Phi, psi and omega in degrees: 000135182286162178299324180299315180292325177298323180293316182291329181255039178299128181231038176288206175277099185296149178289170182296340183272353181257166176208175183056043177058028178065027184295328180132001176214138177274355180268127185298317180298312184293322180298318178295320179295323178296321177296321182297329182287346180273356179293147177276005180284176182295165181301315182295322179293322177298322178295322179294319176303315181297318180296318182289327175296319181301317179298316180295313184299320179293319177296316183300315182289321181289320186268328185243352180070024182259130184229014174215150188298325184301335183268357181279125179246158177308325180299328179291320179290326176296318178297322177295319178297322178290327174297316178296323180296324177294327177289328175297315182295332178274359177081015182268347187214144176275147177305319181296323179293317179299320178298320179294325178296317179294317180298323180296317179294317175305315182298315182290319180290330175296319177293316183298325183261012181056038175094000183277348183293134177275113185298135177262129179276125178300324184272307184288319184272324187258347179080013178287128183297146180291321178203166184266098179279157175293133182289152178268344180222157181296138176258007179289148175283116181301153182302319181297319180289322176301313181297322180294316179297315180298319180297317180295320179292325180295324178296330181259012194290004173291341176275135182301321182299318182297321177297319180293319181296320176303313181296315180298317180299318181289323177295317181293323184286328185259344180239357178070032184275148167288165181303310184297321179297320180289323180293324184266004182289134170272093187296324180296315179293320180297321180295319178298316180296318181299321179296328183275318190245344183080006178224165175235135176273123178254119181224310183292124178089000180284159178290125178070012181066025182281125179280143174211158179251132180238129179291149180257119174272173177297324178293321179294323180295321177297316179298319179294322178295318177299317181294316181297327182292331181254356180294130180237013178208219181261004179206189179273002179274131178305146184302329185265017185227142176280162178299316183299315180294318179298314179299317181301315182289324178293319179294324177295321178294320178298320178293321180297317182265002174059056172223164182240122181305319187293342178297336178290325178292324175297319178299315180302313183299316182291322178292320181292324177300318180295319179297319185281327185257337184085007181226155178296154178298140183308320185296338182270353185259338184081005179282128178303148183302322182294338182257002191296313185296324176296318178298315182298318179299317179292320182296317183269354181059050178228170177282170186295324180295318179294319179298317179297319180294320179295314180298314182296315181298319179296319180293321179297314180297318181293322179297325177291316182292329179278344178084021178259319183059027176225123185294329182294331178286323178302324180298333178295329181274321190243351181094000000 
């Protein structure tokens, strides 16, 4: 580290008028970015560290009211990690990405404290999964539980939020949408397109801005009509509310009623596999993966080569409809 950088990152006993360990900025965001620039990593990696620090710092100030480094404790980063883990469960974030976010904050705080920061483990401390294993049981929301949740929300439906949550659940269940995609959907436009083409284009809120076409079933058309009836703007988010605030309130409602939005996407995937292949999704049968093709051949009364072709074609189509375009990810939904 150069003498110039040492001066800027002075971490002696700061005077009462300094903050952020005397790094050179009283602004939490800027101080973290300054630390990121002292990394020996590549220029692009330093930029990524800064970006990930910014996400954490904004969350920290909004959720914990903390605006200087001296007040950040490991428990705060653990709480942030658990927040990221909830986003993983909702299908908004990959476990590997969440781990990188925690590591970036660890790196910057280690620099800021001259090595005194106690590293937080993304997996052991925050509960972020190490990798995405194939599930042993279906994660889809069963029809009985779906009906129960809708009934409970309907009883409270004098509240605008409850009406919106009902609509989001139905859109996700019938179109295979992620939470963000359903929240940002222009249901009126989607309904018009569906009437003309039998499909809906999903673009807003998708990962990486990837466009995809999703077929409209009769159930999906009903869900779109319900959504269009209460839509008061260009999406399912109330005009007077930000996406972040809307998501926060919807997730709180999900926690209260003990359901997971992403379970609806699992239901869609499993139902679509059955529609496309003529057989139930593997995860719903209890058949081991190694025995699946033999089971499928017997179920459909076809030879093994035909069964393999049917299974592969269904998975390829489903991967497109889910917006992953990777067969290994489809297996997480259907087995």
